[in-house]
N, C-alpha and C positions, 0 to 999 in steps of 0.2 A: 504494500500500500504506500502510495506517495505520502511523504511526511511534510508537515508545514513547519519547515525549519525557521521561518521568520518569527514564529511564536515560541522558539525554543532556546533563545540565548539566555534568558533569565526567567525562571519559573518559580512562583511562590505557591506552596501548598499550605492550606489552612485546614488542619484537623487537630483540635485541642485534646480530645478524649474519645473514648476511654481506652484502657490498656489493650483490650481485644481489638478495638477498631483501629488504633494506630498500628497494631501488628498487621492488620489487613492492608494498610497503606504501603508497607515495606516492599511487597512485590511490584507495586506501581513505580516506586522509586527506581528499582532495578530495571524496569522496562524503559523508563525515560533515560536512564544513564546508558543503557545499551544502545539506544537509538542516537543519542546526542551526548557522547562522553565529555564534550567541552561545555555543556550547558551548566549554568550555575543554579543549584537548587537551594531554596530557602524554605524552611518548614516552620510555620507558627504552630506551637504545641504547648500543652499543659506541662506543669512542672514535674509531676510524677511520671507522666508519659515520657518526658525528656530523660529522666533518670534511667528508664528502661532502654531507650534507643540511643543514648549518647554514644558517640563514636562511630555512628553509621557513616561509612566512607562517602565523601562527596556531598554531604548535606550540611548546610549551615542552619543550625536550630536557633529559633528565637522563642523564648518562653513568654507566655501570657498568663498572668495570675487572674483567675476568674473573679477573685475578690476585689481586684483593683478598679473595677468599673470603668467608666468613661475616661477617668484620669489615666488609667493604665492603657486604654486604647490610644489616647493621644501620645503617651510615651512610646508606645509601640510604633506609631507612625513616624515619630522622630528617629527612632532606632532604624527603621527600614530605610528612610531617606538617607541616613548617614551611610548605609551599606551600598546604596546605589550612587551612580555618578550624578552630579548636580543636574537637576531638572529632568532626570530620567524616571521611568516607571518600569515595573516588571513587564515583560512581554505578555505573560499569562499568569493569572491567578486561578488555581484549582480550589474552589470553595466547596469542601467535602463535608460540611456539617450544616444542618438546617435549623438548629436551635436558634432562638431569637438572639441570644448573646453573640453567637458566632456570626450570624448574619450582620448584626450591627458592627461587629469587629471588622468584618470584611470591607466595610465602607472606608476604613482607615488605611487600607492597603492600596497604594498607588499601582494600578495595573491597566493595561490596554484591554486585553481579552480577559473576560471573567466567566469561567466555566462553572456551572452549577448542576444541580440535579434536574432530572425530568420533572414534569408537572405532577406526576402521580406521587413522587416522593417529597415534593416541596411542602413546606409549612412555615408559619411564622414570618411571612413576607419574603421568603427566600428569593422569589423571582424578581424582586425589586433591586437586588444587589448583584445580579449577574446579567450578562448579555448573550450567553450561549448555554445550551443544555446538553447533557449526555443523552444517549438514546434511551427511550422508554422500553425496558425489557422486564416485565413482571415475571416473577417466579424464579429469579436467580439469587444466588448466595450474595451476602453483603460484600464479600471480597471481590466477586465479579462485578458488582455495581461500582465499587471503588475503582477497580481496574479499568472500567470503561471511561474513566475521566481522561484517558490519553486519546480516545477516539476522535474528539473534535480537533486534535492536533495531527490527525492523519496516521495514528499508530493503532495497533491492536495488541492487547496483552495476551500472548499465546503461550507464555511460560510463567508459572508461578514459582518464584524463588524468594526465600526469606533471608538466609544467611545473617541472622541476628548477630550483632557484635557482642560476643561473650568474652570478657577478659580471662587470661590464663589463671589469675588468682581466684576468680569466681569458680572456675572448674576445679581448682585445687581445693577450695572450701567444700564444694559439693562432694568431691571424692572422699573427703575426710569424715563425712557424716555416717557412713556405714561401709563395711569391708566389701571388696570385690570377691565375694565367695561363691558366685554363681547362683545365688538365691534370687528369684525374681521379686520385683518390688511393685506393690500397689501403692500409689500415692493418692492421698485424699486431700483435696482443697475444698472444704465444705461450704464456703459462703460466696454468694454473689453480692454485689453492692445493691442489687434489687432484692430486698428481703423476701418478697413473695415468690421468688424463684428457688428458695432454699428448701432442702429436704430435712426431714426429722433426724435428730442425732441418733436415736436408737436404730433407725434404719441403716444409716451409715455403719453403725457398729455391727449390725447383723451381717452385712456384706463383708465388712473387714474381717470378722471372725471366720466367715466362710473361706475367704482367701487365705487367712492364716492356717486354717485346717488343710488347705491345699499345699502347705509348705512355703507360702509367700511371706515376705517381709511387708509389713504395713507401716507407712510413713505418713504422718499428718503434717500439712504445711499450710501456710496462710499468713496474712498480715498481722498488724499490731492492734487492730480495732478490738473494742470490748466484745462485739458480737462474735468475731472469729475466735477469740480466746474462750468465751463462755460456751460456744458451740463445740469447740474441740475438747474442752474439759468434759462436756456431757457425753461426747463420743467415747472418750477414754474410760469414763466411769461405767458406761454401758457394755464395753467390750469384756469378754472373758479371756481374750488372748492379749499378749503384749503388743505394743506399738511404739514406734519412735516418734516423739513429739518435737517437731521443728517449727511449730507455729510461732511467728513473730521473730524468728532467729535469722532470717535471710534478708538480704537487700534486694532491690529490684534488679540489680545486675547479677546477683547470685541466683535469682529465681529461675531463669531459663536453664542455667547449668544444673540446678536441682531437678527440674522437671525432666531434663534430658536423661537423667540416670534411671528413671523409672521405666517399667514396661507399659504400665497403664496408669492414667490419672482418672479418678472418679471425682466429678465436680458438676455443679449446675452450670447453666449458661453464664460464663464469667470470663474475665481476662485470662486467668491461668489456663482455661480450656484452649484458648487460641494460641497462647504462648507455647504450651505443650505441643500442640499440633505443629507449630512452626519449627519446633525442635525435633520433630520426628517421633514423638511419643504418642501412642494410641490413647484415645480418650473414651472413657465410659461416661458419656454426657447424660445428664438427667433433664429431660425435656417434657414439660407439660405446659408451662407458662409461655414458652416460645417454641417456634418451629425449627427443628434441627436442620431442615433443608435450606433454611434461610440464614440461620445464625449458629448452627452447630459446628463441630470441628470440620474444617474445610476438606481435608485430604481423605478422611475415612470416617464414615458414620455408622459402620457396621456394628459397633459396640455401644451404641447409644440406647438408653431406655426411653422410648418415645411414646408418650401418652397425650401428645398435642391434639390429635383428632378427638380423643375421648373428652379432653377438656373443652374443645370447641362445642361438642354436642351437649355436654352437661351445662356449661356456663353461658353459651351464646345461642344454643338451640339449633345449631346447624353444623354440618361437617366442615372440617378444615378446608376442604376443596372449594367451599363457597365463601370463605372469608377473604377479605382484602389482604393481599400479600403483605406480610410484615405485622399482621395483627398480633398483639401480645395479650395473653389471657392471664393477667396477674391478679387473680382473685384469691381471697383468703381460702386456704385449704386445697388449692389446685394441685400442689405438688404431692398431696396425699394420694393422688391417682396412680403415682408410681409406687408399686409395692416392693417389698423386700425381694420377692420372687423375681420381679422384673430386673432388679439390680444384679441378683445372682445369675440370672439367665444371660444378661449381657456379659458378665465376667466369664461365664462358662463358654460363651461364643468365642471369646478371645483364646481361652485355654484350648478349645477344640481346634482352632486354627493354628495353634502353636503348641503341639504336644510336648515339646521339651520343657514347657513352663509348668507342667504338672509335676510337682515335687512331693506328692504325698508319701511316696515310698522311699524318699531319700533322707 
């Protein structure tokens, strides 16, 4: 496909959050860099997300603190202008976030071409801040929607490559957490920032005990929030088998290295789900509040526990196939539709596909 190199000398990406979504942007960065290796890429990003992706080659990150409001937006505009030649604008802005704050922030980015979402995905006045839209393709994964931001520039994302920047000392830290003894590891990251996507602690414990009975090591991981600590404590209290508790002990740079060491991660729709997928680790995703085909682990969804259609029928009165693409069903109790048996069955699908991971007799 013929590329529009006139819009490629300087490209600004705007995607502030969240951890999973910025992970989905990384393949787009590689697509742009492969087509235009001399192009200057500037990415406006949130502080925590920057900590995860810092060091990504060829990208100049600019942090925006959501709490700084309009004053922070003005400061960001001054920062961007200082990075550009006097009187110059970015050739292209890729405005990949439709929330009101991000839309307003985009107005402070000097750019000629302003590419945004199609009308079906737009909200909060998104269309007022852009002058070109990506193709409208319902029914695709979030990563593919983000990948299509290169299409107005004459490119097509035909390869999905992450290559997250993981420092050597982060991998050394991860290797030090448990021995390389051949024992397979089930990681559990139990919490999403959307609390109605979270599963019950006793159900995590039941699947974890099942895996431990299979000869697997169980490792809990997560951030430093009170919810993650209390949920993990409840899981540990409900388990009858031992588990390694690493909740709150890693940094965002160490997290990818930690997830890389496991064979399977059990988690709801969350940032760690997508980071694990990017690192090549299989994911036992827990989906009832969100559609795994839209926002589940991109590379492989065979090991997800999927009750999204059941949730659609129970809470919205119609099958998932009749819902608007991207509909979230974040209702109280929706995750209870995923049973312990569902979780165990998903785990067993992985073991069945990888017989060497059955360690019961070892």
